[in-house]
C-alpha positions as CSV (number, residue, x, y, z in Angstrom):
1,M,8.9,67.7,42.8
2,K,5.9,69.7,42.1
3,D,3.6,70.3,45.4
4,I,0.3,68.4,45.5
5,E,-2.8,70.0,46.3
6,R,-4.4,68.7,49.4
7,K,-7.9,66.6,48.3
8,V,-8.7,66.4,52.0
9,Y,-9.4,68.2,55.1
10,N,-8.6,66.8,59.0
11,A,-11.0,67.2,61.7
12,S,-9.1,69.9,62.9
13,D,-9.2,71.9,59.2
14,I,-12.5,71.1,60.0
15,Q,-13.2,72.4,63.4
16,K,-11.5,75.4,62.6
17,I,-13.7,75.8,59.8
18,L,-16.8,75.3,62.1
19,G,-15.6,76.7,65.0
20,M,-17.1,73.9,67.4
21,G,-15.2,72.2,70.1
22,R,-13.4,68.9,69.8
23,N,-15.5,67.0,71.9
24,R,-18.6,68.1,70.1
25,L,-16.7,67.6,66.5
26,Y,-15.4,64.2,67.0
27,E,-19.7,63.4,67.8
28,F,-20.4,64.9,64.7
29,L,-18.0,63.5,62.5
30,E,-18.7,60.2,63.8
31,K,-22.3,60.7,63.1
32,V,-21.6,61.9,59.6
33,Y,-19.2,58.9,59.4
34,K,-21.8,56.7,59.7
35,D,-24.3,58.4,57.6
36,Q,-22.0,59.8,54.9
37,K,-24.6,62.5,54.6
38,P,-24.3,66.0,54.6
39,F,-21.0,65.1,53.3
40,R,-18.5,62.4,52.6
41,V,-16.4,61.5,55.9
42,L,-13.4,58.6,55.7
43,K,-12.3,56.7,58.9
44,F,-8.7,55.2,59.2
45,G,-8.3,53.9,62.9
46,K,-9.1,57.2,64.9
47,L,-8.2,59.2,61.9
48,Y,-10.9,61.2,60.0
49,K,-10.4,62.8,56.7
50,I,-13.1,65.0,55.0
51,P,-13.0,65.3,51.2
52,K,-12.7,68.5,50.4
53,D,-15.1,69.1,47.6
54,S,-18.1,67.0,49.0
55,F,-17.4,69.2,52.3
56,D,-17.1,72.8,50.4
57,N,-20.2,72.1,48.3
58,W,-22.3,71.5,51.3
59,L,-20.5,74.2,53.2
60,N,-21.6,76.5,50.3
61,G,-25.2,74.9,49.7
62,L,-24.6,72.9,46.9
63,N,-25.4,69.3,45.9
64,I,-23.0,66.9,44.7
């Protein structure tokens, strides 16, 4: 079976990329989820998934 490239980050990926503490990160992700800005956030119960393209564009200063 071919490897499938991941299309989303999880909260721990974002935490490592941004160097944020866990509590602060979840507060941030909840706000972004409600606003869907500055990038998209999906929420499944308590599980956050962040589309890579949306997050990477924001991180690199690109408009989507």
